[in-house]
MDAnalysis code that builds the backbone (N, CA, C; Angstrom):
import MDAnalysis as mda
import numpy as np

u = mda.Universe.empty(501, n_residues=167, atom_resindex=np.repeat(np.arange(167), 3), trajectory=True)
u.add_TopologyAttr("name", ["N", "CA", "C"] * 167)
u.add_TopologyAttr("resid", np.arange(1, 168))
u.add_TopologyAttr("resname", ["SER", "GLU", "TYR", "GLU", "VAL", "ASP", "TYR", "ILE", "TRP", "VAL", "HIS", "ASN", "PHE", "TYR", "GLY", "VAL", "GLU", "LEU", "ASP", "ARG", "SER", "ILE", "ASP", "PHE", "GLN", "LEU", "SER", "GLN", "ARG", "ALA", "ASP", "HIS", "ILE", "LEU", "LYS", "THR", "VAL", "ALA", "SER", "LYS", "VAL", "ARG", "PHE", "ASN", "ARG", "ALA", "ILE", "ILE", "ASN", "ALA", "ARG", "ASP", "GLU", "PRO", "LEU", "ALA", "ASP", "TYR", "ARG", "LYS", "TYR", "ARG", "ARG", "LEU", "HIS", "LEU", "LEU", "ILE", "GLY", "ASP", "SER", "ASN", "MET", "SER", "GLU", "TYR", "THR", "THR", "ALA", "LEU", "LYS", "VAL", "GLY", "THR", "THR", "ALA", "LEU", "VAL", "LEU", "GLU", "LEU", "ILE", "GLU", "LYS", "GLN", "HIS", "ALA", "PRO", "GLN", "LEU", "GLU", "LEU", "ALA", "ASP", "PRO", "ILE", "ALA", "ALA", "THR", "LYS", "GLN", "ILE", "SER", "ARG", "ASP", "THR", "SER", "TYR", "ALA", "TRP", "ILE", "ILE", "GLU", "LEU", "ARG", "ASP", "GLY", "ARG", "LYS", "ILE", "SER", "ALA", "LEU", "ASP", "ILE", "GLN", "ARG", "LEU", "TYR", "LEU", "ALA", "ALA", "ALA", "LYS", "GLU", "HIS", "CYS", "ASP", "ARG", "ASP", "GLU", "ASP", "THR", "ALA", "TRP", "VAL", "LEU", "HIS", "GLU", "TRP", "GLU", "ALA", "VAL", "LEU", "HIS", "ASP", "LEU"])
u.atoms.positions = np.array([
    [29.999, -71.663, 155.625],
    [28.612, -72.079, 155.696],
    [28.499, -73.514, 155.214],
    [27.384, -74.160, 155.530],
    [27.223, -75.556, 155.154],
    [27.090, -75.736, 153.637],
    [26.760, -74.684, 152.897],
    [26.583, -74.774, 151.453],
    [27.780, -74.227, 150.674],
    [28.856, -73.917, 151.363],
    [30.003, -73.315, 150.696],
    [30.572, -74.214, 149.605],
    [30.533, -75.525, 149.822],
    [31.033, -76.457, 148.811],
    [30.229, -76.316, 147.524],
    [28.897, -76.151, 147.655],
    [28.060, -75.953, 146.471],
    [28.494, -74.711, 145.706],
    [28.783, -73.628, 146.425],
    [29.186, -72.394, 145.764],
    [30.577, -72.508, 145.146],
    [31.453, -73.270, 145.784],
    [32.777, -73.486, 145.197],
    [32.622, -74.190, 143.860],
    [31.768, -75.213, 143.814],
    [31.538, -75.936, 142.556],
    [30.915, -75.001, 141.517],
    [29.890, -74.241, 141.932],
    [29.221, -73.328, 141.004],
    [30.188, -72.257, 140.521],
    [31.036, -71.747, 141.420],
    [32.022, -70.743, 141.018],
    [32.986, -71.322, 139.983],
    [33.498, -72.498, 140.242],
    [34.454, -73.103, 139.321],
    [33.819, -73.443, 137.980],
    [32.560, -73.859, 137.997],
    [31.915, -74.290, 136.760],
    [31.301, -73.124, 135.991],
    [30.634, -72.214, 136.704],
    [29.915, -71.128, 136.036],
    [30.507, -69.746, 136.300],
    [31.448, -69.633, 137.194],
    [32.033, -68.338, 137.508],
    [31.195, -67.508, 138.449],
    [30.265, -68.122, 139.175],
    [29.407, -67.408, 140.115],
    [30.153, -67.248, 141.437],
    [30.165, -66.023, 141.940],
    [30.864, -65.721, 143.190],
    [29.917, -65.824, 144.385],
    [30.409, -66.339, 145.504],
    [29.658, -66.368, 146.746],
    [29.626, -64.952, 147.315],
    [28.433, -64.436, 147.580],
    [28.279, -63.089, 148.122],
    [27.865, -63.206, 149.585],
    [28.801, -62.988, 150.470],
    [28.543, -63.151, 151.907],
    [27.706, -62.008, 152.492],
    [27.443, -60.956, 151.725],
    [26.631, -59.848, 152.229],
    [25.137, -60.151, 152.129],
    [24.783, -61.214, 151.445],
    [23.387, -61.584, 151.239],
    [23.042, -62.777, 152.128],
    [22.053, -62.594, 153.002],
    [21.632, -63.681, 153.885],
    [20.502, -64.512, 153.291],
    [19.716, -63.906, 152.398],
    [18.537, -64.577, 151.856],
    [18.271, -64.062, 150.450],
    [17.861, -64.967, 149.563],
    [17.446, -64.573, 148.220],
    [16.115, -65.212, 147.903],
    [15.321, -64.550, 147.068],
    [14.029, -65.094, 146.651],
    [14.191, -66.251, 145.675],
    [15.212, -66.200, 144.854],
    [15.407, -67.207, 143.817],
    [16.699, -67.976, 144.042],
    [16.592, -69.285, 144.005],
    [17.783, -70.112, 144.151],
    [18.626, -70.114, 142.884],
    [18.078, -69.642, 141.782],
    [18.808, -69.677, 140.522],
    [19.291, -68.319, 140.027],
    [18.863, -67.259, 140.637],
    [19.165, -65.920, 140.125],
    [20.656, -65.694, 139.890],
    [21.489, -66.130, 140.814],
    [22.928, -65.898, 140.668],
    [23.577, -66.804, 139.629],
    [22.862, -67.821, 139.190],
    [23.429, -68.790, 138.264],
    [23.072, -68.517, 136.803],
    [22.235, -67.527, 136.571],
    [21.820, -67.186, 135.213],
    [22.839, -66.218, 134.621],
    [23.386, -66.585, 133.458],
    [24.450, -65.803, 132.844],
    [24.044, -65.138, 131.534],
    [22.997, -65.639, 130.885],
    [22.552, -65.104, 129.596],
    [21.038, -65.079, 129.552],
    [20.478, -64.342, 128.591],
    [19.019, -64.342, 128.453],
    [18.547, -65.555, 127.666],
    [19.242, -65.891, 126.579],
    [18.882, -67.046, 125.755],
    [20.161, -67.769, 125.362],
    [20.143, -69.087, 125.456],
    [21.295, -69.890, 125.026],
    [20.798, -71.263, 124.596],
    [21.564, -71.916, 123.752],
    [21.165, -73.246, 123.300],
    [21.917, -74.352, 124.026],
    [23.031, -74.031, 124.641],
    [23.789, -75.032, 125.381],
    [23.721, -74.689, 126.862],
    [22.953, -75.475, 127.595],
    [22.690, -75.180, 128.995],
    [23.922, -75.339, 129.864],
    [24.703, -76.336, 129.624],
    [25.775, -76.682, 130.547],
    [26.751, -75.540, 130.817],
    [27.096, -74.785, 129.817],
    [28.080, -73.733, 129.999],
    [27.520, -72.326, 129.824],
    [26.258, -72.204, 129.481],
    [25.639, -70.899, 129.240],
    [24.295, -70.823, 129.947],
    [24.275, -70.871, 131.253],
    [23.020, -70.845, 131.993],
    [22.232, -69.600, 131.589],
    [21.070, -69.820, 131.007],
    [20.265, -68.721, 130.478],
    [18.851, -68.765, 131.046],
    [18.147, -67.667, 130.921],
    [16.751, -67.628, 131.341],
    [15.948, -68.608, 130.491],
    [16.207, -68.596, 129.183],
    [15.507, -69.490, 128.255],
    [16.526, -70.369, 127.552],
    [16.270, -71.673, 127.560],
    [17.082, -72.620, 126.829],
    [16.404, -72.817, 125.473],
    [17.054, -72.369, 124.420],
    [16.416, -72.354, 123.101],
    [16.724, -73.580, 122.256],
    [17.365, -74.576, 122.801],
    [17.691, -75.732, 121.967],
    [16.427, -76.490, 121.584],
    [16.486, -77.151, 120.471],
    [15.336, -77.884, 119.960],
    [15.387, -79.305, 120.508],
    [14.748, -79.502, 121.648],
    [14.743, -80.800, 122.308],
    [13.350, -81.073, 122.845],
    [12.427, -81.573, 122.028],
    [11.046, -81.699, 122.451],
    [10.788, -82.798, 123.490],
    [11.690, -83.779, 123.632],
    [11.515, -84.901, 124.552],
    [10.256, -85.708, 124.246],
    [9.816, -85.641, 123.034],
    [8.632, -86.374, 122.586],
    [8.648, -86.367, 121.063],
    [7.545, -86.699, 120.448],
    [7.442, -86.688, 118.995],
    [7.558, -85.238, 118.516],
    [8.679, -84.893, 117.889],
    [8.937, -83.508, 117.486],
    [7.918, -82.990, 116.480],
    [7.202, -83.878, 115.807],
    [6.185, -83.429, 114.850],
    [4.911, -82.973, 115.553],
    [4.732, -83.377, 116.812],
    [3.530, -83.034, 117.551],
    [3.763, -82.022, 118.666],
    [4.927, -82.100, 119.292],
    [5.147, -81.318, 120.509],
    [6.415, -80.492, 120.417],
    [6.374, -79.332, 121.007],
    [7.553, -78.467, 121.128],
    [7.810, -78.272, 122.613],
    [8.977, -77.822, 122.938],
    [9.344, -77.684, 124.340],
    [9.944, -76.311, 124.600],
    [9.442, -75.642, 125.619],
    [10.012, -74.386, 126.087],
    [10.690, -74.688, 127.417],
    [11.977, -74.464, 127.488],
    [12.748, -74.778, 128.689],
    [13.156, -73.474, 129.359],
    [12.512, -73.167, 130.469],
    [12.813, -71.957, 131.228],
    [13.686, -72.345, 132.416],
    [14.954, -71.991, 132.352],
    [15.869, -72.349, 133.428],
    [15.667, -71.494, 134.665],
    [15.039, -70.361, 134.514],
    [14.856, -69.444, 135.629],
    [13.829, -69.955, 136.626],
    [12.983, -70.880, 136.250],
    [11.939, -71.386, 137.142],
    [12.497, -72.241, 138.258],
    [12.485, -71.723, 139.464],
    [13.020, -72.459, 140.599],
    [12.224, -73.731, 140.861],
    [12.933, -74.744, 141.317],
    [12.276, -75.981, 141.733],
    [11.576, -75.734, 143.057],
    [10.437, -76.369, 143.231],
    [9.690, -76.167, 144.450],
    [8.807, -77.377, 144.694],
    [8.703, -77.803, 145.926],
    [7.866, -78.963, 146.255],
    [6.438, -78.568, 146.614],
    [6.143, -77.280, 146.632],
    [4.797, -76.818, 146.939],
    [3.919, -76.960, 145.696],
    [2.868, -77.741, 145.809],
    [1.953, -77.909, 144.675],
    [1.304, -76.589, 144.288],
    [0.967, -75.785, 145.282],
    [0.358, -74.477, 145.023],
    [1.307, -73.599, 144.218],
    [2.547, -73.497, 144.661],
    [3.531, -72.658, 143.979],
    [3.779, -73.148, 142.562],
    [3.894, -74.445, 142.394],
    [4.119, -75.011, 141.062],
    [2.921, -74.745, 140.154],
    [1.715, -74.928, 140.678],
    [0.511, -74.668, 139.873],
    [0.449, -73.208, 139.455],
    [0.778, -72.307, 140.362],
    [0.748, -70.879, 140.040],
    [1.842, -70.529, 139.029],
    [3.024, -71.089, 139.187],
    [4.120, -70.827, 138.251],
    [3.768, -71.327, 136.843],
    [3.277, -72.551, 136.751],
    [2.927, -73.107, 135.445],
    [1.724, -72.377, 134.850],
    [0.736, -72.082, 135.683],
    [-0.464, -71.390, 135.200],
    [-0.180, -69.992, 134.689],
    [0.598, -69.219, 135.452],
    [0.912, -67.856, 135.003],
    [1.799, -67.880, 133.761],
    [2.711, -68.836, 133.688],
    [3.553, -68.963, 132.492],
    [2.691, -69.265, 131.269],
    [1.732, -70.163, 131.420],
    [0.834, -70.489, 130.307],
    [0.037, -69.262, 129.863],
    [-0.417, -68.460, 130.820],
    [-1.178, -67.264, 130.465],
    [-0.292, -66.234, 129.769],
    [0.919, -66.059, 130.240],
    [1.842, -65.118, 129.585],
    [2.139, -65.589, 128.158],
    [2.342, -66.878, 127.974],
    [2.572, -67.393, 126.613],
    [1.353, -67.173, 125.723],
    [0.162, -67.349, 126.289],
    [-1.057, -67.074, 125.521],
    [-1.126, -65.604, 125.125],
    [-0.778, -64.718, 126.048],
    [-0.759, -63.280, 125.727],
    [0.228, -62.983, 124.603],
    [1.390, -63.604, 124.659],
    [2.396, -63.392, 123.609],
    [1.873, -63.895, 122.272],
    [1.308, -65.107, 122.269],
    [0.779, -65.677, 121.024],
    [-0.332, -64.824, 120.428],
    [-1.165, -64.236, 121.269],
    [-2.273, -63.403, 120.802],
    [-1.851, -61.949, 120.582],
    [-0.590, -61.645, 120.818],
    [-0.020, -60.308, 120.664],
    [-0.705, -59.278, 121.571],
    [-0.993, -59.714, 122.810],
    [-1.591, -58.824, 123.801],
    [-0.713, -58.673, 125.041],
    [0.513, -59.133, 124.974],
    [1.413, -58.990, 126.127],
    [1.803, -57.528, 126.298],
    [1.935, -57.068, 127.544],
    [2.405, -55.693, 127.769],
    [3.744, -55.476, 127.062],
    [3.901, -54.321, 126.478],
    [5.112, -54.010, 125.720],
    [6.146, -53.348, 126.626],
    [6.882, -54.184, 127.331],
    [7.934, -53.736, 128.241],
    [9.210, -54.492, 127.901],
    [10.327, -53.814, 128.006],
    [11.599, -54.495, 127.800],
    [12.545, -54.070, 128.916],
    [13.056, -55.056, 129.634],
    [13.978, -54.761, 130.729],
    [15.305, -54.279, 130.170],
    [15.919, -53.336, 130.851],
    [17.226, -52.835, 130.414],
    [18.252, -53.961, 130.455],
    [18.227, -54.760, 131.521],
    [19.175, -55.860, 131.682],
    [18.469, -56.977, 132.448],
    [17.882, -57.945, 131.742],
    [17.107, -59.002, 132.407],
    [17.902, -59.797, 133.439],
    [19.167, -60.045, 133.168],
    [19.976, -60.832, 134.102],
    [20.217, -60.046, 135.383],
    [20.601, -58.786, 135.252],
    [20.813, -57.942, 136.428],
    [19.504, -57.759, 137.197],
    [18.389, -57.597, 136.483],
    [17.087, -57.429, 137.145],
    [16.733, -58.667, 137.954],
    [17.003, -59.842, 137.427],
    [16.723, -61.088, 138.138],
    [17.494, -61.143, 139.451],
    [18.772, -60.821, 139.383],
    [19.601, -60.834, 140.601],
    [19.149, -59.750, 141.576],
    [18.849, -58.574, 141.045],
    [18.436, -57.449, 141.882],
    [17.139, -57.765, 142.626],
    [16.168, -58.320, 141.928],
    [14.892, -58.671, 142.549],
    [15.117, -59.748, 143.616],
    [15.913, -60.744, 143.286],
    [16.165, -61.842, 144.216],
    [16.822, -61.371, 145.506],
    [17.668, -60.363, 145.413],
    [18.449, -59.904, 146.565],
    [17.834, -58.727, 147.323],
    [16.737, -58.168, 146.845],
    [16.171, -56.953, 147.429],
    [15.392, -57.263, 148.705],
    [16.033, -57.068, 149.842],
    [15.378, -57.332, 151.132],
    [14.462, -56.187, 151.569],
    [14.429, -55.096, 150.804],
    [13.510, -54.001, 151.120],
    [12.129, -54.261, 150.517],
    [12.046, -55.263, 149.627],
    [10.811, -55.644, 148.938],
    [10.285, -54.577, 147.984],
    [11.140, -53.677, 147.556],
    [10.724, -52.664, 146.573],
    [10.732, -53.263, 145.175],
    [11.710, -54.093, 144.879],
    [11.842, -54.802, 143.610],
    [11.735, -53.866, 142.408],
    [12.441, -52.749, 142.474],
    [12.439, -51.754, 141.399],
    [13.506, -52.127, 140.369],
    [13.095, -52.132, 139.107],
    [14.024, -52.449, 138.020],
    [13.914, -51.399, 136.924],
    [14.903, -51.376, 136.067],
    [14.935, -50.385, 134.991],
    [14.513, -51.026, 133.674],
    [13.699, -50.280, 132.949],
    [13.297, -50.704, 131.608],
    [14.293, -50.151, 130.594],
    [14.286, -50.713, 129.407],
    [15.223, -50.276, 128.363],
    [15.083, -48.792, 128.047],
    [13.857, -48.260, 128.154],
    [13.640, -46.838, 127.850],
    [14.034, -45.916, 129.005],
    [14.588, -46.475, 130.092],
    [15.067, -45.682, 131.213],
    [14.077, -45.536, 132.359],
    [12.805, -45.861, 132.119],
    [11.824, -45.784, 133.200],
    [12.127, -46.847, 134.250],
    [11.713, -46.566, 135.473],
    [11.852, -47.535, 136.556],
    [10.451, -48.005, 136.933],
    [10.355, -49.280, 137.257],
    [9.064, -49.878, 137.587],
    [9.312, -51.022, 138.570],
    [8.325, -51.294, 139.402],
    [8.488, -52.420, 140.324],
    [8.117, -53.719, 139.601],
    [8.755, -54.782, 140.029],
    [8.441, -56.098, 139.465],
    [6.974, -56.444, 139.708],
    [6.426, -55.992, 140.835],
    [5.004, -56.240, 141.105],
    [4.113, -55.507, 140.114],
    [4.491, -54.284, 139.741],
    [3.691, -53.551, 138.755],
    [3.742, -54.225, 137.389],
    [4.883, -54.801, 137.051],
    [4.964, -55.567, 135.795],
    [4.014, -56.752, 135.865],
    [4.024, -57.455, 136.989],
    [3.108, -58.588, 137.166],
    [1.649, -58.126, 137.054],
    [1.352, -56.979, 137.636],
    [-0.026, -56.462, 137.573],
    [-0.447, -56.127, 136.142],
    [0.488, -55.620, 135.356],
    [0.184, -55.341, 133.940],
    [-0.138, -56.637, 133.195],
    [0.655, -57.670, 133.451],
    [0.393, -58.961, 132.812],
    [-0.911, -59.573, 133.308],
    [-1.176, -59.457, 134.599],
    [-2.429, -59.973, 135.149],
    [-3.626, -59.288, 134.496],
    [-3.586, -57.972, 134.385],
    [-4.697, -57.235, 133.759],
    [-4.882, -57.665, 132.309],
    [-3.792, -57.836, 131.582],
    [-3.886, -58.283, 130.185],
    [-4.455, -59.692, 130.107],
    [-4.041, -60.573, 131.028],
    [-4.553, -61.948, 131.025],
    [-6.039, -61.974, 131.332],
    [-6.477, -61.148, 132.272],
    [-7.906, -61.084, 132.589],
    [-8.720, -60.646, 131.379],
    [-8.158, -59.751, 130.590],
    [-8.887, -59.210, 129.445],
    [-8.824, -60.096, 128.207],
    [-7.681, -60.750, 127.966],
    [-7.468, -61.385, 126.661],
    [-7.332, -62.909, 126.661],
    [-7.180, -63.539, 127.809],
    [-6.948, -64.988, 127.807],
    [-8.257, -65.763, 127.859],
    [-8.221, -66.937, 127.244],
    [-9.378, -67.823, 127.257],
    [-9.676, -68.224, 128.698],
    [-10.951, -68.379, 129.003],
    [-11.354, -68.684, 130.380],
    [-11.908, -70.098, 130.509],
    [-11.455, -70.773, 131.530],
    [-12.034, -72.020, 131.988],
    [-11.831, -72.051, 133.502],
    [-12.205, -73.130, 134.130],
    [-12.111, -73.207, 135.592],
    [-10.672, -73.066, 136.082],
    [-9.732, -73.721, 135.399],
    [-8.322, -73.637, 135.801],
    [-7.776, -72.220, 135.640],
    [-8.118, -71.583, 134.526],
    [-7.652, -70.215, 134.294],
    [-8.226, -69.271, 135.338],
    [-9.474, -69.453, 135.667],
    [-10.097, -68.605, 136.695],
    [-9.351, -68.757, 138.021],
    [-8.974, -69.991, 138.362],
    [-8.224, -70.224, 139.598],
    [-6.869, -69.507, 139.548],
    [-6.145, -69.662, 138.433],
    [-4.826, -69.028, 138.305],
    [-4.954, -67.512, 138.423],
    [-5.905, -66.925, 137.726],
    [-6.087, -65.470, 137.780],
    [-6.406, -65.004, 139.204],
    [-7.280, -65.715, 139.880],
    [-7.654, -65.355, 141.253],
    [-6.441, -65.453, 142.181],
    [-5.719, -66.539, 142.113],
    [-4.568, -66.742, 143.006],
    [-3.422, -65.795, 142.674],
    [-3.202, -65.544, 141.403],
    [-2.161, -64.607, 140.977],
    [-2.432, -63.233, 141.590],
    [-3.685, -62.792, 141.461],
    [-4.066, -61.494, 142.015],
    [-3.926, -61.484, 143.548],
    [-4.304, -62.571, 144.200],
    [-4.210, -62.647, 145.657],
    [-2.753, -62.561, 146.120],
    [-1.873, -63.265, 145.434],
    [-0.451, -63.227, 145.799],
    [0.113, -61.829, 145.608],
    [-0.203, -61.189, 144.489],
    [0.289, -59.821, 144.258],
    [-0.249, -58.866, 145.322],
    [-1.499, -59.043, 145.699],
    [-2.089, -58.205, 146.750],
    [-1.353, -58.425, 148.068],
    [-1.093, -59.683, 148.407],
    [-0.417, -60.000, 149.667],
    [1.022, -59.461, 149.683],
    [1.677, -59.509, 148.541],
    [3.049, -58.977, 148.476],
    [3.054, -57.471, 148.628],
])
């Protein structure tokens, strides 16, 4: 394939194998995530980069680096990704986030990305199975109930719900 060189580099650097049985994935990064949290990005691709690197005045600003967030040139997609992330962080800070724990976040990420049936069923730590869309719906309901409202938040909530409905 025309991208085989990219996979050879990724395989050599991160140990990611090219899977020829998959024609399409939802996430360009799912196969490259190796840990849930790590402080050194270069050799430990993680969902969350926990290193203390604010890229600004560290006394004023903190930085959350989510490596799982795919790059995208769509302004709509970027606005929805940033908006929903902000709402989830607000839920966590206010201690109103749904209490769910994935059995294996890395495997779930790959499984969701590769699921061409669109079921997106994953396992929780307690053994229950749930769809990724139902998890999103739980977070959406919590955000509607507990997050501060302004015009931007109203837009994010409306669009988040519309996307989940369309999916």
